[in-house]
NULO-880844 format. One record per residue (C-alpha): residue number from 1; x negated, y, z negated. Coordinates in steps of 0.001 Angstrom, whole numbers. Example, Ala and Ser with C-alpha at 12.3 -4.5 7.8 and 13.67 -1.06 7.14 Angstrom:
! residues 2
+-----+---------+---------+---------+
|   i |    east |   north |      up |
+-----+---------+---------+---------+
|   1 |  -12300 |   -4500 |   -7800 |
|   2 |  -13670 |   -1060 |   -7140 |
+-----+---------+---------+---------+
END
This chain:
! residues 318
+-----+---------+---------+---------+
|   i |    east |   north |      up |
+-----+---------+---------+---------+
|   1 |   45922 |  -94659 |   62644 |
|   2 |   46274 |  -92071 |   65429 |
|   3 |   44524 |  -92001 |   68800 |
|   4 |   41944 |  -89423 |   67678 |
|   5 |   40932 |  -91559 |   64675 |
|   6 |   40480 |  -94568 |   66952 |
|   7 |   38384 |  -92435 |   69296 |
|   8 |   36154 |  -91261 |   66444 |
|   9 |   35734 |  -94833 |   65172 |
|  10 |   34616 |  -95938 |   68645 |
|  11 |   32219 |  -92976 |   68759 |
|  12 |   30594 |  -93965 |   65460 |
|  13 |   30252 |  -97606 |   66490 |
|  14 |   28834 |  -96684 |   69900 |
|  15 |   26337 |  -94254 |   68406 |
|  16 |   25167 |  -96816 |   65853 |
|  17 |   24759 |  -99368 |   68632 |
|  18 |   22780 |  -96903 |   70747 |
|  19 |   20465 |  -96069 |   67840 |
|  20 |   19976 |  -99776 |   67058 |
|  21 |   19158 | -100444 |   70726 |
|  22 |   16665 |  -97563 |   70769 |
|  23 |   14982 |  -98975 |   67669 |
|  24 |   14718 | -102479 |   69160 |
|  25 |   13286 | -101144 |   72435 |
|  26 |   10850 |  -98939 |   70520 |
|  27 |    9486 | -101869 |   68488 |
|  28 |    9279 | -104030 |   71614 |
|  29 |    7374 | -101390 |   73613 |
|  30 |    5004 | -100675 |   70723 |
|  31 |    4342 | -104423 |   70355 |
|  32 |    3424 | -104618 |   74042 |
|  33 |    1121 | -101600 |   73832 |
|  34 |    -448 | -102555 |   70482 |
|  35 |   -1227 | -106307 |   70308 |
|  36 |    -322 | -107805 |   66950 |
|  37 |    1917 | -104905 |   65931 |
|  38 |    5028 | -107083 |   65719 |
|  39 |    4309 | -108801 |   62433 |
|  40 |    7083 | -108986 |   59830 |
|  41 |    4737 | -108487 |   56899 |
|  42 |    3075 | -105560 |   58629 |
|  43 |    6392 | -103942 |   59525 |
|  44 |    7639 | -104325 |   55953 |
|  45 |    4373 | -102985 |   54550 |
|  46 |    4827 |  -99881 |   56727 |
|  47 |    7963 |  -99033 |   54723 |
|  48 |    5696 |  -97902 |   51881 |
|  49 |    4783 |  -94777 |   53803 |
|  50 |    8320 |  -93616 |   54617 |
|  51 |   10486 |  -94723 |   51688 |
|  52 |   10011 |  -91367 |   49941 |
|  53 |   11108 |  -89437 |   53029 |
|  54 |   13981 |  -91903 |   53438 |
|  55 |   15272 |  -91246 |   49939 |
|  56 |   15213 |  -87497 |   50515 |
|  57 |   16899 |  -87956 |   53908 |
|  58 |   19907 |  -89518 |   52158 |
|  59 |   20361 |  -86398 |   50031 |
|  60 |   19651 |  -84156 |   53021 |
|  61 |   22463 |  -85918 |   54901 |
|  62 |   24988 |  -84686 |   52342 |
|  63 |   23435 |  -81217 |   52356 |
|  64 |   23665 |  -80881 |   56138 |
|  65 |   27186 |  -82346 |   56266 |
|  66 |   28287 |  -79466 |   54000 |
|  67 |   26828 |  -77061 |   56547 |
|  68 |   23690 |  -76341 |   54522 |
|  69 |   19975 |  -76989 |   54781 |
|  70 |   17125 |  -77490 |   52322 |
|  71 |   13680 |  -76395 |   53466 |
|  72 |   12160 |  -76722 |   49991 |
|  73 |   12046 |  -80532 |   49651 |
|  74 |    8359 |  -80914 |   50533 |
|  75 |    7305 |  -78139 |   48161 |
|  76 |    9559 |  -79506 |   45416 |
|  77 |    8023 |  -82972 |   45819 |
|  78 |    4596 |  -81396 |   45275 |
|  79 |    5864 |  -79657 |   42142 |
|  80 |    7270 |  -82977 |   40857 |
|  81 |    3939 |  -84700 |   41481 |
|  82 |    1989 |  -81923 |   39768 |
|  83 |    4398 |  -81982 |   36814 |
|  84 |    3819 |  -85710 |   36324 |
|  85 |      57 |  -85585 |   36705 |
|  86 |    -818 |  -82456 |   34779 |
|  87 |    1635 |  -83021 |   31918 |
|  88 |      87 |  -86478 |   31516 |
|  89 |   -3379 |  -84930 |   31584 |
|  90 |   -2242 |  -82475 |   28904 |
|  91 |   -1404 |  -85364 |   26567 |
|  92 |    2239 |  -86202 |   27299 |
|  93 |    2933 |  -89960 |   27459 |
|  94 |    3145 |  -91022 |   31097 |
|  95 |    6700 |  -92315 |   30782 |
|  96 |    7748 |  -88911 |   29427 |
|  97 |    5734 |  -87115 |   32126 |
|  98 |    7518 |  -89226 |   34758 |
|  99 |   10913 |  -88300 |   33344 |
| 100 |    9818 |  -84663 |   33266 |
| 101 |    8875 |  -84877 |   36937 |
| 102 |   12252 |  -86298 |   37938 |
| 103 |   13868 |  -83632 |   35742 |
| 104 |   11937 |  -80861 |   37514 |
| 105 |   13139 |  -82207 |   40864 |
| 106 |   16735 |  -82255 |   39647 |
| 107 |   16480 |  -78734 |   38219 |
| 108 |   14920 |  -77527 |   41477 |
| 109 |   17951 |  -78810 |   43371 |
| 110 |   20274 |  -77260 |   40796 |
| 111 |   18413 |  -73952 |   41159 |
| 112 |   18958 |  -73997 |   44932 |
| 113 |   22617 |  -74921 |   44547 |
| 114 |   23298 |  -72237 |   41949 |
| 115 |   21952 |  -69429 |   44129 |
| 116 |   23810 |  -70740 |   47184 |
| 117 |   27168 |  -71162 |   45438 |
| 118 |   27384 |  -68430 |   42813 |
| 119 |   25498 |  -65701 |   44659 |
| 120 |   26924 |  -66698 |   48060 |
| 121 |   23491 |  -66653 |   49673 |
| 122 |   22747 |  -68571 |   52858 |
| 123 |   21023 |  -71933 |   52217 |
| 124 |   18342 |  -71134 |   54805 |
| 125 |   17317 |  -67975 |   52946 |
| 126 |   17463 |  -69541 |   49486 |
| 127 |   15512 |  -72690 |   50328 |
| 128 |   12975 |  -70773 |   52388 |
| 129 |   12347 |  -68703 |   49273 |
| 130 |   12114 |  -71730 |   46986 |
| 131 |    9880 |  -73416 |   49565 |
| 132 |    7320 |  -70704 |   48814 |
| 133 |    8170 |  -70561 |   45089 |
| 134 |    7834 |  -74309 |   44391 |
| 135 |    4694 |  -74669 |   46484 |
| 136 |    3144 |  -71623 |   44860 |
| 137 |    3814 |  -72945 |   41348 |
| 138 |    2392 |  -76352 |   42317 |
| 139 |    -817 |  -74731 |   43613 |
| 140 |   -1063 |  -72406 |   40612 |
| 141 |    -650 |  -75213 |   38066 |
| 142 |   -3036 |  -77582 |   39819 |
| 143 |   -5567 |  -74866 |   40737 |
| 144 |   -6468 |  -76978 |   43815 |
| 145 |   -7402 |  -79895 |   41554 |
| 146 |   -5950 |  -83408 |   41398 |
| 147 |   -5130 |  -85801 |   38581 |
| 148 |   -5811 |  -89519 |   38886 |
| 149 |   -6733 |  -92375 |   36573 |
| 150 |   -3189 |  -93382 |   35662 |
| 151 |   -2526 |  -96564 |   33642 |
| 152 |   -2068 |  -99776 |   35628 |
| 153 |    1659 | -100021 |   34874 |
| 154 |    2287 |  -96749 |   36736 |
| 155 |    1535 |  -98522 |   40029 |
| 156 |    4842 | -100374 |   39594 |
| 157 |    6819 |  -97649 |   41382 |
| 158 |    4671 |  -97245 |   44480 |
| 159 |    2440 | -100293 |   44887 |
| 160 |    4439 | -103317 |   43713 |
| 161 |    5667 | -105939 |   46158 |
| 162 |    8476 | -108433 |   45557 |
| 163 |    7759 | -111241 |   47943 |
| 164 |    7197 | -109499 |   51267 |
| 165 |    9202 | -106419 |   50265 |
| 166 |    7600 | -103282 |   48794 |
| 167 |    9568 | -102222 |   45719 |
| 168 |   10141 |  -98667 |   46993 |
| 169 |   11792 | -100029 |   50149 |
| 170 |   14186 | -102030 |   47983 |
| 171 |   14927 |  -98800 |   46074 |
| 172 |   15662 |  -97112 |   49399 |
| 173 |   18015 |  -99914 |   50475 |
| 174 |   19823 |  -99730 |   47128 |
| 175 |   20386 |  -96000 |   47483 |
| 176 |   21505 |  -96430 |   51092 |
| 177 |   24283 |  -98731 |   49856 |
| 178 |   25208 |  -96363 |   47008 |
| 179 |   25332 |  -93308 |   49270 |
| 180 |   27284 |  -95183 |   51930 |
| 181 |   29921 |  -96051 |   49327 |
| 182 |   29985 |  -92506 |   47933 |
| 183 |   30228 |  -90810 |   51306 |
| 184 |   32662 |  -93161 |   53041 |
| 185 |   34711 |  -94647 |   50215 |
| 186 |   35115 |  -91967 |   47537 |
| 187 |   37039 |  -88749 |   47015 |
| 188 |   33758 |  -86893 |   46571 |
| 189 |   32669 |  -88023 |   50038 |
| 190 |   35902 |  -86672 |   51521 |
| 191 |   35292 |  -83368 |   49748 |
| 192 |   31771 |  -83188 |   51229 |
| 193 |   33146 |  -83597 |   54758 |
| 194 |   35945 |  -81123 |   54073 |
| 195 |   33531 |  -78431 |   52867 |
| 196 |   31344 |  -78892 |   55937 |
| 197 |   34261 |  -78879 |   58333 |
| 198 |   35877 |  -75734 |   56933 |
| 199 |   34911 |  -74428 |   53506 |
| 200 |   37718 |  -71869 |   53348 |
| 201 |   40375 |  -74434 |   54242 |
| 202 |   38899 |  -76846 |   51692 |
| 203 |   39153 |  -74166 |   49001 |
| 204 |   42794 |  -73482 |   49871 |
| 205 |   43421 |  -77251 |   49717 |
| 206 |   42431 |  -77178 |   46045 |
| 207 |   38868 |  -78475 |   46384 |
| 208 |   36316 |  -76844 |   44091 |
| 209 |   33850 |  -76087 |   46866 |
| 210 |   31296 |  -74558 |   44492 |
| 211 |   31252 |  -77737 |   42401 |
| 212 |   30809 |  -79885 |   45504 |
| 213 |   27925 |  -77786 |   46826 |
| 214 |   26254 |  -77596 |   43424 |
| 215 |   26509 |  -81379 |   43060 |
| 216 |   25123 |  -81998 |   46554 |
| 217 |   22032 |  -79802 |   46072 |
| 218 |   21422 |  -81140 |   42557 |
| 219 |   21670 |  -84704 |   43833 |
| 220 |   19221 |  -83858 |   46599 |
| 221 |   16813 |  -82498 |   43994 |
| 222 |   17176 |  -85680 |   41942 |
| 223 |   16220 |  -87780 |   44976 |
| 224 |   13202 |  -85522 |   45558 |
| 225 |   12258 |  -86187 |   41927 |
| 226 |   12433 |  -89953 |   42457 |
| 227 |   10513 |  -89648 |   45714 |
| 228 |    7850 |  -87566 |   43965 |
| 229 |    7483 |  -90225 |   41276 |
| 230 |    7115 |  -92992 |   43883 |
| 231 |    4687 |  -90900 |   45939 |
| 232 |    2461 |  -90135 |   42943 |
| 233 |    2459 |  -93807 |   41974 |
| 234 |    1709 |  -94933 |   45542 |
| 235 |   -1355 |  -92733 |   46064 |
| 236 |   -2325 |  -92807 |   42336 |
| 237 |   -2940 |  -89077 |   42428 |
| 238 |   -1084 |  -85822 |   41735 |
| 239 |   -1943 |  -82742 |   43771 |
| 240 |    -368 |  -79482 |   44891 |
| 241 |    -635 |  -80167 |   48631 |
| 242 |    1678 |  -83193 |   48515 |
| 243 |    4633 |  -83251 |   50911 |
| 244 |    3251 |  -80817 |   53488 |
| 245 |    5598 |  -80813 |   56490 |
| 246 |    7947 |  -83283 |   54823 |
| 247 |   10997 |  -81069 |   55305 |
| 248 |   10639 |  -81203 |   59107 |
| 249 |   10385 |  -84994 |   59103 |
| 250 |   13403 |  -85407 |   56822 |
| 251 |   15618 |  -83027 |   58810 |
| 252 |   14598 |  -84761 |   62056 |
| 253 |   15570 |  -88144 |   60584 |
| 254 |   18996 |  -86881 |   59574 |
| 255 |   19746 |  -85084 |   62851 |
| 256 |   18462 |  -87981 |   64951 |
| 257 |   20843 |  -90203 |   62974 |
| 258 |   23818 |  -88201 |   64225 |
| 259 |   24520 |  -85694 |   61464 |
| 260 |   25796 |  -82469 |   62983 |
| 261 |   23367 |  -79674 |   62119 |
| 262 |   26253 |  -77212 |   61664 |
| 263 |   28063 |  -79534 |   59253 |
| 264 |   31260 |  -81533 |   59110 |
| 265 |   30087 |  -84915 |   60388 |
| 266 |   27416 |  -87534 |   59784 |
| 267 |   26951 |  -91022 |   58357 |
| 268 |   24503 |  -92800 |   56059 |
| 269 |   24159 |  -95670 |   58552 |
| 270 |   23136 |  -93177 |   61226 |
| 271 |   20609 |  -91556 |   58904 |
| 272 |   19103 |  -94956 |   58097 |
| 273 |   18662 |  -95616 |   61811 |
| 274 |   17071 |  -92185 |   62189 |
| 275 |   14691 |  -93025 |   59342 |
| 276 |   13648 |  -96302 |   60967 |
| 277 |   13266 |  -94911 |   64493 |
| 278 |   11207 |  -91860 |   63541 |
| 279 |    9105 |  -93645 |   60908 |
| 280 |    8151 |  -96575 |   63123 |
| 281 |    7465 |  -94170 |   65986 |
| 282 |    4916 |  -92400 |   63776 |
| 283 |    3548 |  -95743 |   62571 |
| 284 |    3203 |  -97050 |   66127 |
| 285 |    1435 |  -93889 |   67264 |
| 286 |   -1019 |  -94254 |   64392 |
| 287 |   -1738 |  -97879 |   65325 |
| 288 |   -2197 |  -96818 |   68950 |
| 289 |   -4835 |  -94301 |   67866 |
| 290 |   -2801 |  -91207 |   68762 |
| 291 |   -3932 |  -88051 |   66956 |
| 292 |   -1754 |  -86716 |   64121 |
| 293 |   -1025 |  -83445 |   65948 |
| 294 |     601 |  -85412 |   68774 |
| 295 |    2731 |  -87144 |   66158 |
| 296 |    4012 |  -83720 |   65087 |
| 297 |    4872 |  -82941 |   68701 |
| 298 |    6906 |  -86142 |   68928 |
| 299 |    8820 |  -85197 |   65753 |
| 300 |    9717 |  -81836 |   67310 |
| 301 |   10819 |  -83499 |   70548 |
| 302 |   12984 |  -86010 |   68686 |
| 303 |   14558 |  -83229 |   66618 |
| 304 |   15575 |  -81332 |   69760 |
| 305 |   16629 |  -84563 |   71476 |
| 306 |   18721 |  -85537 |   68460 |
| 307 |   20658 |  -82261 |   68543 |
| 308 |   21218 |  -82587 |   72309 |
| 309 |   22377 |  -86221 |   72151 |
| 310 |   24688 |  -85441 |   69233 |
| 311 |   26440 |  -82773 |   71291 |
| 312 |   26730 |  -85081 |   74319 |
| 313 |   28324 |  -87820 |   72216 |
| 314 |   30577 |  -85319 |   70509 |
| 315 |   31859 |  -83932 |   73816 |
| 316 |   32562 |  -87447 |   75104 |
| 317 |   34504 |  -88351 |   71942 |
| 318 |   36943 |  -85446 |   72315 |
+-----+---------+---------+---------+
END
């Protein structure tokens, strides 16, 4: 192992330690400001509200590492939710409607990836367009109405608890492990980093960059489909305004976790820390009685801060 590799390993460890320290301090400060906040059951129960965003953040990590972006995830989640609810209302068995919803999410990701890879369009332009397209379809299908009254078994995905642990948080942890293995221990993970670092060089090295990008965006869409299923189950309702502003939260989680916004570097462990820090910040602000618009301001500040800190760490690691 050369000196640069050792330097990068120290950088990753140090950044993870810094993020972990920030998270510990954040929980401690919130516990001092909000009496009774530090309760294990309460902290675990709070994971219900951010597990969907966490799942999408895992897929977004791969997208951003390749040098891309996906602004359509919130709108696609709404389309998934509407697909589940209104296909069930139309007479489709709920299990089939759920599969259809996950399928719509996957196809939405595939649609984004196809336009980005085969038409060589910039991800920002494509996903900004599908942001409007998916949200528009969701509103048109739902006609500003909502579907509820699902069978009791449907609550399994979003309301079930195993011991003290909400089931969706266990799903999130499972996918964190899977994505960590894929990104850090597989050839596909190396291809993802290579594409983000230098797509042209990766192509000359024999990597099918189009296949990698198509797989990354499709996988991101699949995770949006799962998140949409969990979300619909959790709130027991399907509506076209689901996921408003979700894309900003997800991108902030990923960037705060250390993923370089221009691509080429990032880790799943870092993203998980970003998920925890930003989610419990929002949760703590809610408990403290801070208005929701101030919460949005904090997300913006953390997004800018994340980019700045990433560059500081990156300069020090050179």
